[in-house]
C-alpha positions as CSV (number, residue, x, y, z in Angstrom):
1,M,-16.2,-1.0,-8.5
2,N,-18.9,-1.0,-6.6
3,I,-22.1,-1.7,-8.8
4,P,-25.5,-0.7,-7.1
5,F,-28.7,-3.3,-6.5
6,V,-29.8,-2.3,-9.8
7,K,-27.3,-3.4,-12.3
8,L,-26.4,-6.9,-10.4
9,S,-27.6,-8.6,-13.6
10,A,-25.0,-7.1,-15.3
11,A,-22.5,-7.6,-12.5
12,I,-23.1,-11.2,-12.2
13,A,-23.6,-11.5,-16.6
14,V,-20.7,-9.2,-17.3
15,G,-18.5,-8.0,-14.1
16,L,-17.8,-11.4,-12.4
17,L,-17.3,-13.2,-15.9
18,S,-14.2,-11.0,-16.1
19,L,-13.4,-11.0,-12.4
20,N,-10.3,-13.4,-12.7
21,A,-10.2,-13.5,-16.9
22,T,-8.1,-11.6,-19.6
23,A,-9.9,-10.7,-22.9
24,A,-11.0,-14.6,-24.2
25,D,-9.5,-16.4,-20.8
26,V,-12.6,-17.2,-18.8
27,R,-10.8,-18.8,-15.7
28,F,-13.7,-19.8,-13.4
29,P,-17.6,-20.0,-13.5
30,V,-19.8,-17.8,-14.1
31,D,-22.8,-19.6,-12.1
32,M,-22.7,-17.4,-9.0
33,P,-25.5,-17.4,-6.5
34,K,-27.5,-14.0,-7.4
35,P,-27.0,-11.0,-4.7
36,K,-29.6,-9.9,-2.6
37,E,-30.8,-6.8,-2.6
38,G,-29.2,-4.6,-0.2
39,Q,-25.7,-6.3,-0.7
40,L,-22.6,-4.7,-1.7
41,V,-21.4,-6.1,-5.1
42,H,-17.9,-5.5,-5.8
43,V,-15.7,-6.3,-8.5
44,P,-11.7,-6.4,-8.1
45,P,-9.5,-4.9,-9.9
46,T,-7.7,-7.4,-12.1
47,M,-3.7,-7.2,-12.1
48,D,-4.3,-5.5,-16.2
49,D,-6.4,-2.8,-14.1
50,L,-2.9,-2.7,-11.8
51,E,-0.9,-1.4,-15.5
52,K,-3.3,0.8,-16.7
53,S,-3.5,2.6,-13.2
54,Q,-1.8,5.7,-12.6
55,L,-0.3,4.5,-9.5
56,H,3.4,5.4,-9.1
57,P,5.2,2.3,-10.6
58,E,7.1,1.8,-7.4
59,L,3.4,0.8,-5.8
60,K,2.5,-1.2,-8.5
61,R,6.2,-3.4,-8.4
62,V,4.8,-3.8,-4.4
63,I,1.5,-5.0,-5.3
64,R,3.0,-7.1,-8.1
65,R,5.0,-8.6,-5.4
66,G,1.9,-8.7,-3.0
67,H,0.1,-10.8,-5.6
68,D,3.4,-12.9,-6.5
69,L,3.6,-14.0,-2.6
70,F,0.1,-14.7,-2.5
71,M,-0.1,-16.9,-5.5
72,N,2.9,-18.9,-4.7
73,T,3.2,-18.6,-0.9
74,Q,5.7,-21.9,-1.3
75,Q,8.2,-19.0,-2.0
76,L,8.4,-18.8,1.7
77,R,9.1,-22.8,2.6
78,G,10.8,-23.2,5.1
79,K,10.6,-19.4,6.4
80,N,7.3,-18.5,6.8
81,V,5.3,-21.6,5.7
82,F,5.6,-25.1,6.6
83,N,3.2,-27.1,4.4
84,N,2.0,-27.3,1.5
85,M,-0.2,-24.3,1.2
86,N,-0.5,-20.9,-0.3
87,C,-2.9,-18.4,0.2
88,S,-4.7,-19.2,-3.0
89,S,-5.6,-22.6,-1.8
90,C,-8.3,-21.1,0.3
91,H,-8.5,-17.8,-1.3
92,M,-9.2,-18.8,-4.3
93,G,-9.3,-17.0,-7.8
94,E,-6.5,-14.7,-7.0
95,G,-8.5,-13.9,-3.6
96,R,-11.1,-12.1,-5.7
97,L,-13.1,-14.6,-6.1
98,P,-17.1,-14.7,-4.3
99,F,-17.9,-17.7,-1.8
100,A,-14.0,-18.9,-2.3
101,G,-12.9,-16.5,0.7
102,P,-12.0,-13.0,-1.1
103,V,-9.7,-11.1,0.7
104,W,-10.5,-7.7,-0.1
105,P,-13.3,-7.1,2.7
106,A,-10.4,-7.6,5.0
107,A,-8.9,-4.4,3.8
108,V,-12.0,-2.5,4.5
109,T,-13.1,-4.4,7.7
110,L,-10.4,-4.4,9.3
111,P,-9.4,-3.1,12.0
112,D,-12.2,-4.7,14.0
113,F,-12.7,-7.5,17.0
114,R,-11.9,-11.0,16.7
115,P,-13.6,-13.7,19.2
116,K,-10.5,-16.1,18.0
117,N,-7.6,-14.0,19.9
118,N,-9.8,-11.8,21.9
119,H,-8.6,-8.4,20.3
120,V,-8.7,-5.3,18.3
121,N,-6.9,-7.0,15.1
122,N,-5.3,-5.0,11.9
123,L,-5.0,-6.3,8.6
124,E,-1.2,-7.5,8.9
125,E,-2.3,-9.5,12.2
126,R,-5.3,-10.6,10.4
127,I,-2.6,-12.2,7.5
128,A,-0.6,-12.9,10.6
129,G,-3.3,-15.3,11.5
130,C,-3.3,-17.7,8.2
131,F,0.4,-17.9,8.2
132,S,0.1,-19.1,11.5
133,Y,-2.7,-21.4,11.8
134,S,-3.3,-22.5,7.4
135,M,-0.1,-22.0,6.4
136,N,1.2,-24.1,9.9
137,G,3.9,-21.6,9.9
138,T,5.3,-17.9,11.2
139,P,4.1,-14.5,9.5
140,P,6.5,-12.1,7.7
141,A,7.4,-9.5,10.1
142,Y,4.9,-6.9,11.4
143,G,6.4,-3.9,8.6
144,S,8.3,-6.6,6.4
145,D,8.8,-5.6,3.1
146,D,6.8,-9.1,2.1
147,M,3.9,-8.0,4.8
148,L,3.4,-4.8,3.2
149,A,3.5,-6.1,0.0
150,L,0.7,-8.5,1.0
151,S,-1.7,-5.9,2.5
152,A,-1.2,-3.7,-0.5
153,Y,-2.5,-6.7,-3.0
154,H,-5.5,-6.6,-0.5
155,Q,-5.9,-3.2,-0.5
156,W,-5.8,-3.1,-4.5
157,L,-8.1,-5.7,-4.8
158,A,-10.8,-3.6,-2.5
159,K,-9.9,-0.4,-4.2
160,G,-12.9,1.9,-4.9
161,V,-14.9,0.4,-1.5
162,E,-15.6,2.4,1.5
163,M,-14.2,1.4,4.7
164,Y,-16.5,-0.3,7.1
165,P,-19.2,-0.7,4.3
166,S,-23.0,-1.1,6.4
167,A,-24.2,-2.8,3.4
168,P,-23.4,-7.0,3.8
169,I,-20.8,-8.1,1.7
170,Y,-21.9,-10.3,-1.2
171,G,-20.3,-13.3,-1.3
172,R,-17.9,-12.8,1.8
173,G,-16.5,-15.6,2.9
174,Y,-17.6,-19.0,2.5
175,P,-21.4,-18.7,3.8
176,K,-22.6,-21.1,6.0
177,L,-24.7,-23.7,5.1
178,N,-28.2,-24.7,6.3
179,D,-27.6,-27.1,9.3
180,P,-27.4,-30.5,7.5
181,Q,-31.1,-33.3,7.5
182,Q,-28.5,-35.9,8.9
183,K,-25.9,-35.8,11.4
184,P,-22.2,-35.6,9.3
185,D,-21.4,-39.0,9.0
186,Y,-17.8,-40.5,8.9
187,K,-19.0,-43.6,6.4
188,R,-20.5,-41.3,3.9
189,G,-17.7,-38.8,4.1
190,K,-15.1,-41.0,3.4
191,Q,-17.2,-42.0,0.5
192,V,-17.8,-38.7,-0.9
193,Y,-14.2,-38.2,-0.7
194,E,-13.2,-41.3,-2.4
195,A,-15.2,-40.2,-5.2
196,K,-14.9,-36.9,-5.5
197,C,-11.7,-35.5,-3.7
198,S,-8.8,-38.4,-3.8
199,L,-8.1,-37.9,-7.5
200,C,-6.5,-34.7,-6.9
201,H,-5.8,-35.1,-3.0
202,S,-4.9,-38.3,-2.6
203,N,-6.0,-41.6,-0.8
204,D,-4.5,-40.5,1.9
205,G,-5.0,-36.6,2.0
206,S,-1.5,-36.0,1.1
207,G,-2.3,-33.9,-1.5
208,L,-0.4,-33.9,-5.5
209,V,3.4,-32.0,-5.6
210,Q,5.5,-32.5,-8.8
211,N,8.5,-31.9,-9.9
212,G,8.5,-29.9,-6.2
213,K,6.0,-27.7,-6.6
214,V,2.5,-28.0,-5.1
215,V,-0.1,-28.4,-7.8
216,F,-3.3,-29.5,-5.4
217,P,-2.4,-29.1,-1.0
218,A,-2.8,-31.9,1.4
219,V,-5.6,-31.6,3.4
220,W,-4.4,-33.8,6.5
221,G,-1.3,-34.8,7.6
222,D,1.9,-33.3,8.5
223,N,2.0,-30.8,5.2
224,S,-1.6,-29.5,5.7
225,Y,-3.1,-26.7,7.8
226,N,-3.2,-27.2,11.6
227,W,-6.1,-27.3,14.1
228,G,-6.2,-23.9,14.8
229,A,-7.0,-23.0,11.4
230,G,-10.0,-22.1,10.5
231,I,-10.9,-24.2,7.9
232,A,-10.8,-26.9,11.1
233,R,-14.1,-26.3,12.1
234,T,-16.1,-28.6,9.9
235,F,-18.7,-25.4,9.1
236,T,-15.8,-23.7,7.3
237,L,-14.9,-26.7,5.5
238,A,-18.4,-27.6,4.5
239,A,-19.3,-24.2,2.9
240,F,-15.8,-23.7,1.1
241,V,-16.9,-27.3,-0.8
242,K,-20.2,-26.8,-1.5
243,H,-19.5,-23.3,-3.5
244,N,-15.9,-24.1,-4.6
245,M,-15.2,-28.0,-5.2
246,P,-14.4,-30.2,-6.4
247,L,-12.8,-27.9,-9.0
248,G,-14.4,-26.8,-11.9
249,Q,-17.3,-28.7,-10.7
250,R,-18.4,-26.2,-8.1
251,G,-21.9,-26.7,-6.7
252,T,-22.0,-30.4,-8.0
253,L,-22.1,-31.7,-4.4
254,S,-25.5,-31.8,-2.5
255,D,-25.8,-29.5,1.2
256,Q,-25.1,-33.0,3.0
257,E,-22.1,-34.4,1.2
258,A,-20.4,-31.4,1.7
259,W,-21.0,-31.7,5.8
260,D,-20.0,-35.6,5.7
261,V,-16.9,-35.1,3.4
262,A,-16.1,-31.7,5.6
263,Y,-16.7,-33.6,8.9
264,Y,-14.2,-36.7,7.0
265,I,-11.6,-34.6,6.5
266,D,-11.3,-32.6,9.7
267,T,-11.6,-35.8,11.9
268,Q,-8.1,-36.8,10.6
269,E,-5.2,-35.4,12.2
270,R,-2.9,-32.6,11.5
271,P,-0.2,-30.4,12.9
272,Q,-0.9,-29.3,16.5
273,D,-3.0,-26.2,17.5
274,P,-0.4,-23.6,18.2
275,R,-2.2,-22.4,21.3
276,Y,-1.4,-26.1,22.6
277,T,-1.0,-26.2,26.7
278,G,0.7,-29.7,26.3
279,N,-3.1,-31.0,27.0
280,V,-5.7,-31.3,24.7
281,K,-8.7,-31.7,26.7
282,E,-7.3,-28.1,28.1
283,T,-6.6,-26.7,24.9
284,R,-10.0,-27.8,23.7
285,A,-12.0,-26.0,26.9
286,K,-9.7,-22.8,26.7
287,Y,-10.6,-22.1,23.1
288,D,-13.9,-24.1,23.5
289,A,-16.6,-21.1,23.0
290,T,-14.5,-19.1,20.6
291,F,-13.4,-21.5,18.0
292,H,-13.2,-25.3,19.0
293,K,-16.9,-25.7,19.7
294,A,-17.0,-26.4,16.0
295,T,-14.0,-28.4,15.7
296,N,-13.4,-32.1,15.9
297,Y,-10.1,-31.3,18.0
298,G,-10.0,-32.7,21.6
299,L,-12.9,-35.5,20.6
300,T,-12.6,-38.8,20.4
301,V,-13.8,-40.4,16.7
302,N,-13.4,-43.6,15.8
303,G,-11.8,-44.6,19.1
304,K,-9.0,-41.9,18.7
305,L,-8.3,-38.5,20.7
306,L,-7.9,-36.1,17.8
307,G,-5.0,-33.6,18.7
308,D,-3.5,-35.6,21.8
309,H,0.1,-34.9,20.2
310,D,2.9,-33.0,20.5
311,N,3.5,-32.9,16.4
312,T,3.9,-29.5,15.1
313,G,4.7,-30.7,11.2
314,S,8.0,-29.9,9.3
315,K,7.6,-26.8,11.7
316,P,10.4,-26.9,14.4
317,F,8.4,-24.5,16.8
318,L,4.9,-24.7,18.5
319,K,3.8,-21.0,18.7
320,P,5.0,-18.3,16.4
321,E,5.7,-14.8,18.2
322,A,3.4,-13.5,16.2
323,L,0.5,-15.1,18.4
324,K,0.0,-12.7,21.4
325,P,-2.5,-11.0,22.8
326,R,-2.8,-7.1,23.0
327,T,-4.4,-4.9,25.1
328,F,-5.2,-1.1,25.1
329,T,-5.2,0.2,28.6
330,A,-3.7,3.0,29.7
331,E,-0.7,0.6,31.7
């Protein structure tokens, strides 16, 4: 559902209230920032809406499978996922929540050029990047049942939105914070982490696993995202934290606290960037302009050169085959 600006108050008060809810069940707060004039506001359809829709029963089944994979990507552990992350770890509220990495914009803005890999990416390739970096794994094969299901779920959430919308999208990604008043600081960040984050993510960043099920993901270490993940960029993590953490208390940290704790988390070790050349300084230089200028990878923090290792976590390989260049020349 796309909502004109004149109806934005109703969208915030009513539409977003039902964004991830059924009947009397409200699963996240509604105190979202108000949209700005001219922004595209879209309230994605729910899984209940899917059941009531006139879509073919087999397509419904595929979309349900995509939703299931999105919420519990750990079912692909050891095959496609090699850490404790799910798609929903970074893309909260079933991938529908504004300011929490909603995934439906990808379905209407791709194919598009992506500086990170310097070529035009389609939706499947964008999903493949999440598996390769955020989940430190390898994606389901292009065109496979699981990749089709995940793509179908993304497209279902975008139902009713035009392709390549000209208006800026409300709540897309993790809107970047203003530059911090003070340079992000490790010690201050550690204090914020211990006070606000460690209860769920543990003092050593390993998260919480109970009875073999991931309850809260690891934020550093072998079971977390690798050095090539988007959230390894301090500004990305700071925005995610500010808009979404602590869980159930979004917006309670100051911008400076968000920057500090993001810096603390993203100066901890994690699995190697899949694009690693064998030399961390060389790898940083190769991808500095398009990515690593915003990370701490290849920098010395507290006397340690970050990323100077061959550790790939629990993944028995460095680079998945899906990470390859693409060309559209006639050759």
